[in-house]
N, C-alpha and C positions, 0 to 999 in steps of 0.2 A: 134099879131097873136093868134088865139085861137085854141087850140088842142081839137077837139071834142071827140076823142076816148081816154078813160082812159086806163091805163095799164091793168086793169082788163078785158077789151074787146080785148086786143091784145094777140096773141099767146105767149106761153112760149118761151123765147129765152135763149140761152146759150152763154157764153163767156169764153175765157181764162182769168184767174184772172189777170195776168200781163198786158194783152191787155186792159182789162176794166179800170185798173188804168191809163194806158197811155192815153186811149181815154177820160177819165174824165178830166185829166189834159189838154188835147188838147181842149176839149169843153170849159173849163173855160177860156182858153187863147184867144178864139175867141168871147167871150160873147158880147163885145162892137160892133164889126163889123158884126157879123152874129148871132144875138140873137135867131132867129128861129132854126137854125141848132144846136146851142149850147144847147138850151133847149131840143130839140128832142134827141140829143145824150146823154145828162145827164140823161134824163128819162130812156133811154134804158139801160145804164150801171148800173143804180140803181136797175132796176127790173130784170136784168139777173141772171140766175143761173150760178154761177161761178165754173170753173173747172181748174185743173192743165192742162198745155198744153198737157201732155201725155195722159190725160183722156177725152179730148174733143171729142164728137162723130164726125166721119169722114164726116157726111153729114151736118155739121153746117158751116155757113158762118163765117169765121174768117178773120183777116187781111191777105192779100195775096191770099185769095181764088179766084179761077176762078168760076164765078157764071153765070148760065143761068137762066133767069127769064122772065116772061111774064107780061107786063103791060096790065091788063085785060080791062082797059078803051079803049085802042087803038088796042088791040090784037097784039101789036108788041112784038117780042121775041128778047131779047138782051143777049149777052154774054159779060161779063166784068170781070176785075180783080179788087178787092177792095184793095186800097192802101192808104198810108199816103200821105198828100198833095205834098211833094217834088217829088214823083214818078208819080203823076197824069198826064195822057196824053190821053184825050178823043179819039183822032184819033187812038191811039194804043189800045183802049179798056180798059184803066186803069182809073177807077173813084175814086175820093177822098172820104174818109170817111166823109169829111166835106161838102158833097153835101147832099141835102135831100134824094136822092135815096140811096146813100152810107150809110147814117145813118139808113135808113129803112131796108137795107139788113142785116146788121150785126146781128149775133146771130140766124138768122132763119135757119130752117132745110128744106131739100128737101120736097116738097109737101105742105109746109106752105104758107099761104098768110097773108098779112098785109095791112090794109088801111092806107095810108100814104100821107101827103101833098107834093106837088111838090113845085118848087121855087115860083110859083104864088099863092100858097095856095089852089089849087084845090086838092081834095082828089083822090088818085089813089089806086087801088088794085094791089099789086105786088105779084106774085106767083113764088116761087122758083121751078125750074124744075130740076136742077142738080148742085151739088157742087163738085169741085175738089180742094183739099187742095194744098197749094203751094209745090213745089218740095222738099224743105228742110224738110218738115214734113214727107215725104214718106221714108226718109232714115232709 
């Protein structure tokens, strides 16, 4: 699979430092069975601006966030929660970070768009409409 857009052409993304470490480890663990997602996720964790959990901007997609986004190619609007693989349940709106869309959403802020490959390698523009952090972060 060829990734046509370099990190330089992608929007600045932000991650919680501990999450970036965990996501890098997760990406490395799936390298053999899902090389595309592994490569995409590793590139994103490498280029992200890292923050302490208490300092991450509230409009950034982090693990556990509820995200509303538009797939500009189809015009479809989706609301999902970004989760680790064991919690994934597409029928409940929980998508895994180990899907192409999940890996594309992490670190983006409200209003940002990214051109990102889907499972079939077709590029899609995903635009973040709204981000709600997980309940534990609001305490």
